C-alpha positions in Angstrom: -15.6 10.5 -4.1 -16.3 10.0 -7.7 -16.0 11.9 -11.0 -18.8 12.1 -13.4 -18.3 10.3 -16.8 -21.1 9.4 -19.1 -20.9 7.8 -22.5 -24.2 9.1 -23.8 -25.4 12.6 -24.6 -27.2 14.2 -21.7 -29.9 16.6 -22.8 -32.3 18.4 -20.5 -35.9 17.6 -20.5 -37.9 20.2 -22.4 -41.5 21.0 -21.6 -41.9 24.0 -23.9 -41.6 24.6 -27.7 -38.6 26.8 -27.1 -37.0 23.9 -25.2 -37.6 21.5 -28.0 -36.1 23.9 -30.5 -33.0 24.3 -28.2 -32.7 20.5 -28.2 -32.8 20.3 -32.0 -30.2 23.0 -32.3 -28.0 21.2 -29.8 -28.3 17.9 -31.7 -27.4 19.7 -35.0 -24.3 21.4 -33.4 -23.3 18.1 -31.8 -23.6 16.1 -35.0 -21.4 18.6 -37.0 -18.8 18.9 -34.3 -18.6 15.2 -33.7 -18.1 14.6 -37.4 -15.3 17.2 -37.6 -13.6 15.6 -34.6 -13.6 12.2 -36.2 -12.2 13.7 -39.4 -9.5 15.6 -37.5 -8.4 12.5 -35.6 -8.2 10.4 -38.8 -6.2 13.3 -40.4 -3.7 13.3 -37.5 -3.1 9.6 -37.9 -2.6 9.9 -41.6 -0.3 12.9 -41.3 2.0 11.5 -38.6 2.2 8.1 -40.1 3.0 9.6 -43.5 5.8 11.5 -41.8 7.3 8.3 -40.4 7.1 6.5 -43.8 8.6 9.4 -45.6 11.5 9.8 -43.2 12.4 6.2 -42.3 11.3 4.3 -45.4 11.7 6.8 -48.3 14.4 8.9 -46.6 12.6 12.0 -47.8 11.6 13.9 -44.6 8.4 16.0 -44.7 9.2 19.1 -42.8 5.6 20.3 -42.5 4.0 17.3 -40.8 4.7 18.3 -37.2 3.5 21.8 -37.9 0.3 20.7 -39.5 -0.3 18.1 -36.9 0.1 20.7 -34.1 -2.3 23.1 -35.9 -5.0 20.4 -36.2 -4.4 19.2 -32.7 -5.5 22.5 -31.2 -8.7 22.3 -33.3 -9.2 18.7 -32.1 -8.6 19.7 -28.5 -11.1 22.6 -28.6 -13.8 20.8 -30.6 -13.3 17.7 -28.4 -14.0 20.0 -25.4 -17.2 21.0 -27.1 -18.2 17.4 -27.5 -17.3 16.6 -23.9 -19.3 19.5 -22.6 -22.4 18.5 -24.7 -22.0 14.9 -23.4 -21.4 15.9 -19.8 -18.0 14.1 -20.0 -15.8 16.8 -18.5 -14.2 15.5 -15.3 -15.8 16.7 -12.1 -16.2 15.7 -8.6 -19.7 14.4 -7.7 -19.1 13.1 -4.2 -20.8 16.0 -2.4 -23.7 16.6 -4.8 -24.6 12.9 -4.8 -25.3 13.1 -1.1 -27.6 16.1 -1.1 -31.4 16.2 -1.7 -32.9 16.2 -5.2 -33.7 20.0 -5.1 -30.2 21.0 -3.9 -28.6 18.6 -6.4 -30.6 20.1 -9.3 -29.5 23.6 -8.2 -25.8 22.5 -8.0 -26.0 20.8 -11.4 -27.2 24.1 -12.9 -24.6 26.1 -11.0 -21.9 23.9 -12.5 -23.2 24.8 -15.9 -23.6 28.5 -15.3 -20.2 28.8 -13.6 -18.6 27.2 -16.6 -20.6 29.5 -18.9 -19.5 32.5 -16.9 -15.8 31.7 -17.6 -16.5 31.0 -21.3 -18.2 34.4 -21.6 -15.4 36.2 -19.8 -12.6 34.6 -21.9 -14.2 34.7 -25.4 -13.1 38.3 -26.3 -9.5 37.8 -25.0 -9.5 34.6 -27.1 -10.5 36.6 -30.2 -7.8 39.2 -29.4 -5.2 36.4 -29.1 -6.3 34.9 -32.5 -6.1 38.4 -34.0 -2.6 39.0 -32.7 -1.5 35.6 -34.1 -2.7 36.7 -37.5 0.5 38.7 -37.9 2.6 35.5 -37.6 3.4 33.3 -40.6 4.2 29.6 -39.9 7.7 28.6 -40.8 7.1 25.4 -42.7 3.7 25.8 -44.3 4.0 29.6 -44.6 0.4 30.3 -43.8 -1.2 32.7 -41.4 -1.1 31.4 -37.9 -4.6 32.7 -37.3 -5.8 29.5 -39.0 -4.5 27.7 -36.0 -5.3 30.2 -33.2 -8.9 30.6 -34.5 -9.6 27.2 -32.9 -9.7 28.9 -29.4 -12.4 31.6 -30.0 -14.5 29.3 -32.2 -14.3 26.4 -29.7 -15.2 28.8 -26.8 -18.2 30.2 -28.8 -19.5 26.7 -29.5 -19.2 25.8 -25.8 -21.1 29.0 -25.0 -23.9 28.0 -27.5 -24.1 24.4 -26.1 -24.3 25.8 -22.5 -27.0 28.4 -23.4 -29.0 25.8 -25.3 -28.9 23.6 -22.2 -30.1 26.4 -20.0 -32.9 27.3 -22.4 -34.0 23.7 -22.9 -34.1 22.7 -19.2 -37.5 21.9 -17.7 -36.3 23.0 -14.2 -36.5 26.8 -15.0 -36.4 27.7 -11.3 -33.0 26.1 -10.7 -31.7 27.6 -13.9 -32.7 31.1 -12.9 -31.4 30.7 -9.3 -28.1 29.4 -10.6 -27.7 32.3 -13.0 -28.5 34.8 -10.3 -26.1 33.1 -7.9 -23.3 33.1 -10.4 -23.9 36.7 -11.3 -23.9 37.8 -7.6 -20.7 35.9 -6.9 -19.0 37.5 -9.9 -20.2 40.9 -8.9 -19.0 40.3 -5.3 -15.5 39.4 -6.5 -15.3 42.4 -8.8 -16.4 44.8 -6.0 -13.8 43.2 -3.7 -10.9 44.1 -6.0 -9.6 47.0 -3.9 -9.6 44.6 -0.9 -7.7 41.9 -2.8 -5.0 44.5 -3.7 -3.9 44.7 0.0 -3.8 41.0 0.8 -0.6 40.0 -1.0 0.2 36.3 -1.0 -3.1 35.6 0.9 -4.7 35.9 -2.5 -3.1 32.7 -3.5 -5.0 30.9 -0.8 -8.2 32.6 -1.6 -8.2 31.9 -5.4 -6.1 28.7 -5.7 -7.3 26.9 -2.6 -10.6 28.2 -1.4 -12.1 29.1 -4.8 -10.9 26.0 -6.5 -12.1 23.8 -3.7 -15.5 25.5 -3.5 -16.0 25.0 -7.3 -14.7 21.4 -7.4 -16.9 20.3 -4.4 -19.9 22.0 -5.9 -19.6 20.0 -9.1 -18.0 22.5 -11.4 -15.7 20.6 -13.9 -12.1 20.6 -12.8 -10.9 22.4 -15.9 -13.4 25.3 -15.4 -12.6 25.3 -11.6 -8.9 25.9 -12.5 -9.8 28.4 -15.2 -12.1 30.5 -13.0 -9.5 30.7 -10.2 -6.7 31.7 -12.6 -8.9 34.3 -14.4 -10.0 35.8 -11.1 -6.5 35.9 -9.7 -5.0 37.6 -12.8 -7.9 40.0 -13.4 -8.4 41.1 -9.8 -5.0 41.0 -8.2 -2.5 41.7 -11.1 -2.0 43.9 -14.1 -1.5 40.9 -16.4 -3.6 41.1 -19.6 -6.0 38.2 -19.8 -4.8 37.5 -23.4 -1.7 36.1 -21.7 -3.9 33.5 -20.0 -5.3 32.5 -23.4 -1.7 32.0 -24.6 -1.0 29.7 -21.7 -4.2 27.7 -22.5 -3.0 27.4 -26.1 0.4 26.3 -25.0 -1.0 23.6 -22.8 -3.6 22.3 -25.2 -1.5 22.1 -28.4 1.9 20.7 -27.3 2.6 18.1 -30.0 3.8 15.5 -27.6 0.4 15.4 -26.0 -1.1 14.4 -29.4 -0.1 10.9 -28.2 -3.0 11.1 -25.7 -5.9 10.8 -28.1 -4.0 8.5 -30.4 -3.2 6.0 -27.7 -6.8 6.2 -26.4 -7.9 5.3 -29.9 -5.3 2.5 -30.1 -6.6 1.1 -26.8 -10.2 1.0 -28.2 -8.9 -0.8 -31.3 -7.1 -3.6 -29.5 -10.3 -4.3 -27.6 -12.4 -4.2 -30.8 -10.0 -6.4 -32.8 -9.8 -9.1 -30.1 -6.1 -8.7 -29.5 -6.6 -8.1 -25.7 -8.8 -11.2 -25.5 -6.2 -13.3 -27.2 -3.4 -12.2 -24.8 -5.5 -12.8 -21.8 -6.7 -16.3 -22.9 -3.0 -17.3 -23.5 -2.0 -16.1 -20.0 -5.0 -17.8 -18.4 -3.9 -21.1 -20.1 -0.5 -20.8 -18.5 -1.6 -20.0 -15.0 -5.2 -21.0 -14.7 -4.4 -24.2 -12.7 -2.3 -22.3 -10.1 -3.7 -21.1 -6.9 -4.7 -17.5 -7.5 -3.6 -18.1 -11.1 -6.2 -15.8 -12.7 -5.2 -13.0 -10.3 -1.6 -13.4 -11.6 -3.1 -13.3 -15.1 -4.9 -10.0 -14.2 -1.6 -8.5 -13.0 0.3 -9.7 -16.1 -2.6 -8.7 -18.5 -2.7 -5.1 -17.1 1.1 -4.9 -17.5 0.9 -6.0 -21.2 -2.2 -4.0 -22.1 -0.9 -0.9 -20.4 2.1 -1.1 -22.8 -0.3 -0.9 -25.7 -3.1 1.5 -25.0 -1.5 4.1 -22.6 -4.9 4.7 -21.1 -6.0 3.1 -17.8 -9.7 3.4 -18.7 -9.0 1.5 -22.0 -6.9 -1.1 -20.1 -9.6 -1.9 -17.6 -12.3 -1.9 -20.3 -10.3 -4.4 -22.3 -9.6 -6.8 -19.5 -12.7 -6.9 -17.2 -15.2 -8.5 -19.7 -12.7 -11.2 -20.6 -11.3 -12.2 -17.2 -13.8 -11.3 -14.5 -16.5 -13.8 -15.5 -14.1 -16.8 -15.3 -12.7 -15.5 -12.0 -16.2 -15.2 -10.6 -17.0 -18.8 -11.7 -14.0 -19.9 -9.5 -15.5 -18.2 -6.5 -13.7 -14.8 -6.5 -15.8 -12.1 -4.9 -16.6 -8.9 -6.9 -15.0 -6.8 -4.2 -11.7 -8.7 -4.4 -11.6 -8.4 -8.2 -12.2 -4.7 -8.0 -9.5 -4.2 -5.3 -6.9 -6.0 -7.5 -7.9 -4.3 -10.7 -7.6 -0.8 -9.0 -4.2 -1.8 -7.5 -2.9 -3.0 -10.9 -4.0 0.4 -12.3 -1.6 2.1 -9.9 1.1 -0.5 -10.5 1.2 -0.1 -14.2 1.2 3.7 -14.4 4.8 3.7 -15.6 4.5 1.1 -18.4 5.2 2.8 -21.7 3.6 4.4 -23.6 1.7 5.7 -20.5 -0.1 9.0 -21.0 1.2 10.0 -17.6 4.8 9.5 -18.8 4.1 11.5 -21.9 2.5 14.3 -19.9 5.4 14.5 -17.3 7.9 14.6 -20.1 6.1 17.4 -21.9 5.8 19.7 -18.9 9.2 19.0 -17.3 11.5 18.5 -20.2 12.5 15.0 -19.1 13.4 12.7 -22.1 10.3 10.6 -22.9 12.5 7.9 -24.3 14.4 7.7 -21.0 11.0 7.6 -19.1 9.8 4.8 -21.4 13.0 2.8 -20.6 13.0 3.7 -16.9 9.4 2.8 -16.3 9.5 -0.9 -17.1 11.4 -2.3 -14.1 9.8 -0.2 -11.3 6.4 -1.6 -12.5 7.8 -5.1 -12.1 8.9 -4.4 -8.5 5.4 -3.2 -7.6 3.9 -6.2 -9.6 6.0 -8.6 -7.4 4.6 -6.9 -4.3 1.0 -7.4 -5.6 1.8 -11.0 -6.4 3.0 -11.7 -2.9 -0.4 -10.5 -1.6 -2.2 -12.8 -4.1 -0.1 -15.7 -3.0 -1.0 -15.2 0.6 -4.7 -14.7 0.0 -5.1 -17.7 -2.3 -2.7 -20.1 -0.7 -5.5 -22.4 0.3 -7.7 -22.0 -2.8 -9.5 -25.2 -3.8 -8.6 -26.1 -7.4 -10.0 -29.6 -7.5 -12.6 -28.6 -10.2 -10.1 -26.8 -12.4 -8.4 -28.8 -15.2 -5.0 -28.1 -16.4 -4.7 -26.9 -20.0 -2.7 -29.2 -22.3 0.6 -28.2 -23.9 -0.9 -28.4 -27.3 -3.7 -26.1 -26.4 -1.2 -23.7 -24.8 0.8 -23.7 -27.9 -2.2 -23.0 -30.1 -3.3 -20.1 -27.8 0.3 -18.7 -27.8 0.3 -18.6 -31.7 -3.0 -16.8 -31.6 -1.8 -14.3 -29.1 1.7 -13.8 -30.6 0.7 -10.8 -32.9 -0.9 -9.1 -30.0 1.9 -9.7 -27.5 4.4 -8.3 -30.1 2.7 -4.9 -30.2 4.2 -3.5 -27.0 7.6 -4.5 -28.1 7.0 -3.0 -31.6 6.0 0.3 -30.0 9.0 0.5 -27.6 11.5 -0.6 -30.3 10.2 2.1 -32.6 10.9 4.8 -30.1 14.2 3.5 -28.8 15.6 2.8 -32.2 14.6 6.2 -33.5 12.0 5.0 -36.1 9.4 7.4 -34.6 8.9 9.9 -31.9 6.8 9.3 -28.8 3.9 10.9 -30.6 4.4 9.2 -34.0 4.8 5.8 -32.5 1.1 5.6 -31.7 0.3 5.7 -35.4 2.6 2.7 -36.0 0.6 0.9 -33.3 -2.7 1.9 -34.9 -1.7 0.8 -38.4 -0.3 -2.5 -36.9 -3.5 -3.2 -35.0 -5.7 -2.5 -38.0 -3.7 -4.9 -40.2 -3.6 -7.6 -37.5 -7.4 -7.2 -36.9 -8.2 -7.4 -40.5 -5.8 -10.0 -41.7 -5.1 -12.3 -38.7 -8.0 -12.0 -36.2 -10.5 -11.0 -38.9 -12.4 -9.1 -36.3 -13.0 -5.5 -37.2 -16.3 -3.8 -36.7 -16.3 -0.9 -39.2 -19.6 0.5 -37.8 -17.9 1.1 -34.5 -15.1 3.2 -35.9 -16.9 6.5 -36.0 -18.4 6.2 -32.4 -14.9 5.2 -31.2 -13.4 8.3 -32.9 -16.0 10.5 -31.4 -15.6 9.0 -27.9 -11.8 9.4 -28.2 -12.1 13.0 -29.2 -14.4 13.7 -26.3 -12.1 12.1 -23.7 -9.1 13.9 -25.3 -10.9 17.2 -25.3 -11.7 16.8 -21.6 -8.1 15.9 -20.8 -6.6 18.7 -23.0 -8.8 21.3 -21.4 -7.7 20.3 -18.0 -4.1 20.4 -19.1 -4.6 23.8 -20.7 -6.3 25.3 -17.7 -3.8 23.7 -15.3 -0.9 25.1 -17.4 -2.4 28.6 -17.1 -2.8 28.1 -13.4 0.7 26.8 -12.9 2.0 29.8 -14.9 0.1 32.2 -12.6 1.5 30.4 -9.5 5.0 30.7 -10.9 4.6 34.4 -11.7 3.3 35.0 -8.1 6.6 33.8 -6.7 5.1 30.6 -5.2 7.5 28.3 -7.0 10.5 30.0 -5.6 9.0 29.9 -2.1 8.2 26.2 -2.5 11.7 25.5 -3.8 13.2 27.3 -0.9 11.0 25.4 1.6 11.7 22.0 0.0 15.4 22.6 -0.2 15.5 23.0 3.6 13.7 19.7 4.3 15.6 17.6 6.9 17.1 14.4 5.5 18.4 15.8 2.2 17.4 13.9 -0.9 15.6 11.1 1.0 13.7 13.7 3.1 12.6 15.4 -0.1 11.5 12.1 -1.7 9.5 11.2 1.5 7.6 14.6 1.4 7.1 14.2 -2.4 5.6 10.7 -1.8 3.1 12.1 0.7 2.3 15.2 -1.4 1.6 13.3 -4.6 -0.5 10.6 -2.9 -2.7 13.4 -1.7 -2.6 15.3 -5.0 -3.3 12.1 -6.9 -6.4 11.3 -4.9 -7.8 14.9 -5.0 -6.8 16.4 -8.3 -6.2 13.2 -10.5 -2.9 12.5 -12.1 -2.6 14.8 -15.1 -3.7 18.1 -13.4 -1.4 17.3 -10.4 1.6 16.7 -12.7 0.9 19.8 -14.9 0.5 22.0 -11.8 3.4 20.8 -9.6 5.8 19.0 -11.9 7.4 22.2 -13.2 7.7 23.4 -9.7 9.2 20.4 -8.0 11.5 18.8 -10.6 14.0 21.7 -10.5 14.2 21.2 -6.7 14.8 17.5 -7.1 17.6 18.2 -9.6 19.2 20.6 -7.0 19.0 17.8 -4.5 21.0 15.5 -6.8 18.0 13.2 -7.6 18.0 11.8 -11.1 15.0 13.2 -13.0 13.9 9.7 -14.2 14.1 8.3 -10.7 12.1 11.2 -9.3 9.6 10.8 -12.1 9.0 7.1 -11.1 8.5 8.1 -7.5 6.1 10.9 -8.4 4.1 8.7 -10.8 3.7 5.8 -8.4 2.8 8.1 -5.5 0.2 9.8 -7.6 -1.1 6.4 -8.9 -1.5 5.1 -5.3 -3.6 8.1 -4.4 -5.5 7.9 -7.7 -6.6 4.3 -7.1 -7.1 4.4 -3.4 -10.5 4.9 -1.7 -12.2 6.8 -0.4 -11.0 9.7 -2.6 -9.2 8.2 -5.5 -11.1 8.7 -8.8 -9.3 5.7 -10.4 -10.8 3.4 -7.9 -14.3 4.5 -8.8 -13.5 4.3 -12.5 -12.6 0.7 -12.0 -15.8 0.1 -10.1 -17.8 1.8 -12.9 -16.2 -0.2 -15.7 -16.7 -3.5 -13.7 -20.2 -2.5 -12.6 -19.4 -3.3 -8.9 -20.5 -1.3 -5.9 -17.5 0.7 -4.6 -18.2 -0.4 -1.0 -17.6 -4.0 -1.9 -14.0 -3.4 -2.8 -12.9 -1.1 0.0 -12.2 -3.8 2.7 -10.2 -5.9 0.2 -8.0 -3.2 -1.2 -5.9 -2.2 1.8 -3.6 -5.2 1.6 -2.8 -4.3 -2.0 -2.2 -0.7 -1.0 0.2 -1.7 1.7 2.1 -3.8 -0.9 2.2 -0.9 -3.4 3.6 1.4 -0.7 6.3 -1.2 0.2 7.1 -1.5 -3.5 7.3 2.3 -3.8 9.7 2.4 -0.9 12.0 0.1 -2.8 11.8 2.2 -5.9 12.5 5.4 -4.0 15.3 3.9 -1.9 17.1 2.2 -4.9 17.6 4.6 -7.8 19.1 1.8 -9.9 15.6 0.3 -10.3 14.6 3.3 -12.3 17.8 4.3 -14.0 19.9 1.1 -14.2 19.0 0.5 -17.9 19.5 4.0 -19.1 22.3 4.6 -21.6 
């Protein structure tokens, strides 16, 4: 199973003059929207950092910074979603469509486009109504019409409609386009005609819309965000009296929560540390310490992922920073590509709780758990799982031949340590800023960005200005894809809650044999499965608000439960044959996924044993909380 990500714009082949015009319009829209995204992201950094300086340095708090940042964040999320749609970067499952014939694959690709377009057309007028209703509200700090903020929803949706239509018009495979449009229309008509039948099914509708329909869309290649959105729209429109404008409100709530602004900012920070050479400096220092030890570079990989995760907050950025620096040397020493991929994927799961993890920020935003507490509680559990991985490395490399490997001298180690010191300090600067109250979990990312820019310019003197705009655009695209998933998952979770599913689930979980430990055991299994199928953020947004209250009733500390949930989800996320994280590691490293599967199971067992320790000993997660 894999999810489609591309880093280049995917435009359809056009055979006709109309198709070429469609492509030119698509390029024009894309250029303008990408430039706006880059400007919005820079504006967010400037606004939030200005707020930190004004409050902590000048002692003159700016009361409007959070409000303005939240307003611009909704625009960034929607326009980033447009860029992601145009670049085909919305997360989707491609396992099934990659195994069918060319003709069927082309039809499914078009169906994914038309199904997404169908939702956008259905939601555009409710989005306009929502923006109109918001025009009667005046923001408290800036005292401006809230329609300036809410307008991002209908405008972003209209732009996504235009991009989708231009792709349909510009495609060379007109037959597949027509068939997919007809298929989508027929399915929509069938659901509409079946409305009286749905009214008599009761809770069975939950299975039809949120299990069958979601699964059918996901496996046919429809992006996950649109799969969630179509199921939620269908359930609300066909089985309830809820106005669809309420769904738009839930989309807005999920996509513009200020805490989640940390997601694009930390993604951007991760790209900066790779560009400035900070990641390379850290890894070279660690390699000089352990390069002469059996399996030494594998230990370096584990340590490097631990350190880099504390900087970037993004697993994709972590892996992209480490693999080009460390893998070539490891392969020179005889390490097999499959072994490297297996360990890289395992460390991805191990470091899920290293602050400032996007997963920690997400779980805090949707459950109300203190993010500062999560940042503190996530450090030691990752060490426990890291020790488990190191034990596997020791066993596998206990007979490694190092006769050709020379030990690095103390003077050279000292030199490399001095070079790496500014980079190694960054995770501690970030954590100290949050713990000491200098900045919030969102604002602290801007401190990291400013620190990295100064270090890159003044110390490492490695700063490629020409890469900044592409990095800003790529960050916006990835953030837009993530935010749309969170927005649609938030709406879906709300619909499930209103249906009574949450109370039924809470009742069932509260009756699990074994009390708190029985509940933890079921949670581990559940989130391993959810992590492998849904990916982390959608799984947390959907089920976090439902299960955390149950855990609290069971007497389980919310930070302890968060660590168990995140590691369970991470193990599922990075485990083949379903985990998308595993395939992401393979894609970044350019290694065939089949090469790593037979090597990874020892690491998975070690991670599970480490998870059992974390689940059984709450002190590991909460021992250092105040």
